[in-house]
N, C-alpha and C positions, 0 to 999 in steps of 0.2 A: 693523159698519163704517160705518153711516150717519153717526155723529159724525165719524169720520175723514174720510169723503168730503166732508162739509160744510165741515170746516176747510180741506181742500185745494181746495175750490171746484171739484169735478169729479165726474162720475158714472161708473159702470161702463159704461153705454151709450155715453157719449161716448168712453171709452177704445177700445172696439172699433171704433166708426165712424171714429175718427180714425186708426186704424192705417195705412190706405193713405197718408194724408198724412205720417205719421211715417216710412214707408219712403221716400217721396219726399224727405222732409226729410233722411234719412240720405244719400240719393244726393247731395242738394245739399251736405250737409256733407262727403261724401267728395270731391265735385268741388272744393269749396272747399279741402279738405285737400290734394288733388292739385295744385290751382292754387298753394296756398301752398308746397307742396313744390317745385314747379317754380320758383316765384319764389325760394324759398330756395336752390335749386341755382344759379340765375342770379346771385343777389346774394351767395351764399356764407353766408348766415345762416339757420340752421335754427330751427325752432319751439322746440325745447327749449333753445336758447341765448338766446332773447329774454328781456328783463328781466322777472323775476318781482317785481312791486312789492307783494306781499302783506305784506312785512315792515313793522313799525311804523316811522314816520318817512320813508316813501317815497311819500307821497301827492302827486299833482299833478306828477309828473316828466314831462319831455319824452321819452317812451318811444322815439319814432322816432329822435330824435337820439342817445339812449343806445345803442339797438340798432345804429346805424350805426358808432358808436365800437367797440362790442363786436366787430362784424364785422371792421373794419380791424385791430384789435389781435390778433385770434385766428387769422386766416386763415394757414394753413401751420403752425400750432403742433400739438404733440402733443395738447393739450387739444381743439383743433378736430377732429382726426381721431377722437379718442375719442368726442366728442359726435356726430360724423357716423355712427359705427357704431351708437351707441345709437338715433339717429334712424331708421336703417334697420330696426333690430329692432322699434321701435315701429310704424313704418308697416306692417311685415309683420303684426304682431298686429292692427292695424286692418283690414287687408285680409282676414285670416282671420275677423275678427268680422263683416265685411260679408257674407262667403259664408254664414256660419251664419245670419245674419239673413234672407237671401233664401230659406232653406229652411224658415223657420217659417210654418206655416199659420195661417189665421184661427181654426180650431178649437183649435189649440194655444195661441193667444193668449188665447182665452176661458178655457181650462183654467188658463193661467198666472195670470190675474186671480183665479180661484177659489182656487187654491193660495196665492197671495200674501195674499189677504184672510183666509184661515184663519190664516196665520202672523201677520198683523198683529193679529188678534183675540187670539191667544195672548200676543203681546208686550204688548198693551194691558192684559191682565189681570195682568201682572207689574209694571206701572209702580209704582215706589216713590218717593214724594215726601217721605219722612220724614227723609232724611239731608241734611246740609249739608256738601258737599264744597268744599274750597278748593284752587285751583291757584295756587301762588306761582311767579313767574318773575322772576328778577333782570333788570334792564334793561341790555342790551348788556354782559353780565357781564365778559368778559375785557377788553374795551376800558375798562370803568368802573374795573376794578382798576388797569389801567395808568395811567389818568388820575389816579387817586387817589395812586399812588406817584410820578407825575411830573406835577404840576399844569401844567407848561408845555405839555402836550398837550391840555389841556382845551378850548381854543378853536380847535384845529386839526382838520382832517379827518384821522382816523387809523383804522387797522385793525390787527388782530392776526393774525399768520400769516407767510406768506412769498411769494415771487414766484410759486410754483406754485399756492398756494391760501390763501385767507383764512378764518379761523375766525369772525370777527365784525368789525363796524365800528361806530364811534360815530355819533351822529345827524347830526353835521356832514357826515360822509362819505356818509351815505345820501342826502343831498340831491343828490349827484352820481350816484346810482345804484350806489354801491359797497356791496356786501353780502356776507354769508357765502356760502361755497361758490363764490366767484368767484376766479379766478386773480389773484394780486397784480399781474401785469404788465398785466392788463386794468383793474384798479382804478386803476393809475397813469395809464393813458390817459384814463380818465374824469375823473380828478382829479389833475393833475400835482403838486399840493401835498400829496398824500396821504402821510402818515407811516406806514410799516409797521413795527410793533414785533414782535419774535419772541415766541413763547409762553413763559410762565413758569408751568407747571402747579403747581409747588410752592406758589407764591404764591396761585393760584386755589383750590387745595385748602385752604390755611390760612384764607382768607376764607370759603369755603364752610362750613367747620367752625363758624365764628362764626354764620353764618346759621342753621345747623341747631340750634345751641344755643337760638336764639330760637324756632324752629318747635317744638321739643320741649316748650316751655312750654304750647303750645296743643293738641298731639297728640303724646304721647310715642312713638306708633307710626306717625308720619308715614312716607311713602314717597318717598325721594329718587329722582328719575328721572335726574339728572345733577348736575354740580356747581352748576348755577344754577337748577334747578327741582324742585318737589316737590308731592305731593298730601297733603292733610290731611283727615281726617274730624273736623270740629269740632263735631259734633252734641252730644257729651257736654260739651264746653267751654261751649257756649251754655247748656246746662241748668244748669251750675254757676255761670255768670257772675252771676246775680242775687244770689248770696251773697258776691260779692267786695266788699271794702271800697273806699272811695274811694282809699285809699293804694295798693291793689293795681291799681287801674285808672288810675293816674297815671304819666305818663312825663316825665322830665326831658329837655327838648329844647334843642339848641343848633344853630347854623348848621353845615351839613356841606358847604358848597360850597368849603371851603378849610381847610387845616390851618395853624394859627398856631404858629410856633416858640417864641413867648414865653408861650403859654397852655397849660394842661393839655389834652391830646388823649385822655385816658383815657375809658373808658365811664362817663359821669356817673351812669348808673342803677345801676352797681355801686358806685361810690365815693362819690357825693354824695347819692344819693336817700335812704338811711337817715337821714342827718343832716338833710337839707333838708326832706323831706316831713313827718316827725314834727314838726318845728319849725313848718312852715307850716300843715299840716292840723289840728294840734291846736286851732287857733283856729276851726275850722269843724265843722259837724256831719258826721261821717264815715259816716253811714248811706248805703246805696246810692242812687244817683240814676238815673233813666231818661233824663236829658238826654243829648244828644249831646256830642261833645268840647267841653270848655271850656278855653280858653287863658288863662293868667294870667301876666303878666310880673312876676317876682320878682327880677330882676337887680339892682335898686337896694337890695333888702333884704339886707344882708350877714349871714352867719352869723359866729359867733366863729371858725370855721375857714374861711379863705378860700384856703388853699393845699392842693393835692392832696398827701396823705401819700405817694403812690406815686412821682410824678415831681418833686414839689417846686415845681411851677409854679402860678401863680394860676389859679383856676377862670375859665372864659370866661363871657360873658353867656349867660343861659339863660332859659327860661320853662317853666312846667308845663302839661301838657295832661292833663286828666282825661277819659277816654273813657266813653261811655255803655254801654248794655246790649245793643244790637242786634247782629246779625251784622256789619252794615256797620261799626259802631263797633269791634267786636272785631278785624276784619281791618285796619282803619285803624291800630289800636293795634299790632298785630303788625308792620305795615310800618314804623311809626314806630320801633319797637324795633330792627328790622333796620338802619334808616338810622342810628340813634344808635350802634349797636354797630360798624357797618362803614364808615359814611360813604357807603354806596351805596344806591340806591333799588331798590324791587321793585314789580312790578305783580301784581294778583291777580284771580282769577275766582271767584265764589261761585255755586254752582248745586246742584241736587239730585243730580247725578251727575258722574263724572269727565270724560266727553266734553264736556258743556256747560261745566264749569268751565275746561277747557283753552281752549275758544273764548273764553270771557269774559275770561280774563286778558290777551288780546291787544287787547281793545276800547278800553281807555283808556291804552295805553302812550304814553310812559313815566310811571312814578310815579303810577299810577292804579289803579282797581279797578271792577269791574262785577258786578252781581248779577242773577240770574234768580230770581224768587220761586218757591217750590215750589207752583206752580199749573199744571194741565194746559194751560189756555187760554194762559197766559203762555208756557209752553214751546213750544207749537205756533206761536204768533205769532212767536217768536224764530227758530225753526228753519226756517220755511217758505221764506223768501227768502234763506237763508244759502247762499253759494257752497259747493259740495262740497269745494273745496280747503281751506276753513277747518277741515275735520274731520281730526283726527289719524288717520293711516292711509291717507288719500287723497293720494297724491303726484303728481308731474308726469306719470308714465305713466298712472296710473289716471284722472287728470283728463282727459287727452287722449282716452283710450278712451271715457270717458263723454260727453265733448263730441261725439264722433262719432255718438252716439245721441241728441243733442239734450238731454243731461242736464247742466245747469249749476248748478242749485240743489237743495237738499234736497227741495223740493216736486217737482222733476222726477223724483227717484228714485221717488216714489210714482206719479206719472203714467205712468212708463215701467216699472212693476213687471212687466207681462206680458213685455216684452222681456228685462228683467234676469233674470227667472226662468229663461228658456231659454238665455241667453247666458253666465251666470256660475255658478260652483260654488255648492253649497248654503251653504258658509261665507260666501262673499262676499255672496251674496244675502241671507242672514240679517242680515249686518252693515248692508247698505243699508237694509233694512226697519226696523231698529232706529234708524238715523240719521233716517229721515223721520218717525219718531215722537218724536224727541228723547230716546230711552231709551238710557242708558249704564250703566256699572257703578257701583254704589253701594258697592262694596267697595274699600278702599284696601289694596294689597298691603303686608304687613308685612315 
């Protein structure tokens, strides 16, 4: 465990000696929590109702102002009463946790560190960096589909759902603090210009099917988690990629920010690519290249066929993009194909396991991607200061319970491992220890 300890920049001796401080810190946190709770009762706004700005597109918001609007809009509603009951349940759990904490002795803490370090050693020996897992997440999917079908919504703050609850919001609406899992009537108070569109699941399912057709090209056994996200094990694809021709690595791209009624809106890679690429690429050496994506504008070079045989409309301006061999290039290519096929953008995370890939897909949203190299030091550097809420499986309640123990980051999970060993079930504790090592599943459910 010396290597782990050095990465976390803390020693076992410091853990034991710091424990009295940690107990005081918990008391302070509890007092703060009680103070916040009283303030919440006085103001009417509970902690669990405060704006959660973890969602992409919600950086730099005036949280105090938004929380005040949430309070004024929700007070007296069924939503408010439901949240109040949940808040009471959560506060009860925190109080029970505090009682358990006070019963833990110093000898038990030392034993907790010993048991935790044994488990961490076991997990470290199972670390697998051989796989490349990709998490694909469509950007504001329901809202994006609605804006695609009704371009008049594109420049307006809009959300999908109803007055009682929103499913998602576009990035214009998020600038006002409007987000998923928020009642529509509160969204309207935050943004009076908000347009709320009812859900059309048949349409979302139709577009999701098109996305999945692209994903299957890279991993036929990919695992869809919902209509708008999926995991892929692209390890095998990357191994085969060096044998793909330039033609196979080229995508016909057009502008997708709006549909023209006078031009072909079909998938050019299905209809035009066979004609176009053999014509264009026959003039070049088609041997594989290790270069990154190369963009070439061929819109001025007309083929003998300029009209789509399916819709009868002329082809739009286009350009060709030939993607390179690296995992980054391959995922960029996949996202480009999704955009060309559906007119919608996707973000992606590339990592050695599913847990990290999920976190990475949110790093450069919208329409971006982020990769963690398969290197232990790189993984540990990434995970150390990562807020625990960023990890899938740690929700609002778990985050609050951990915060009460002074645990805010993945590094804190390691530093407080003695407490966590005694306060949580073996299943939860094992999960926390895997998180602080950046170890997740390398198996994609089929």
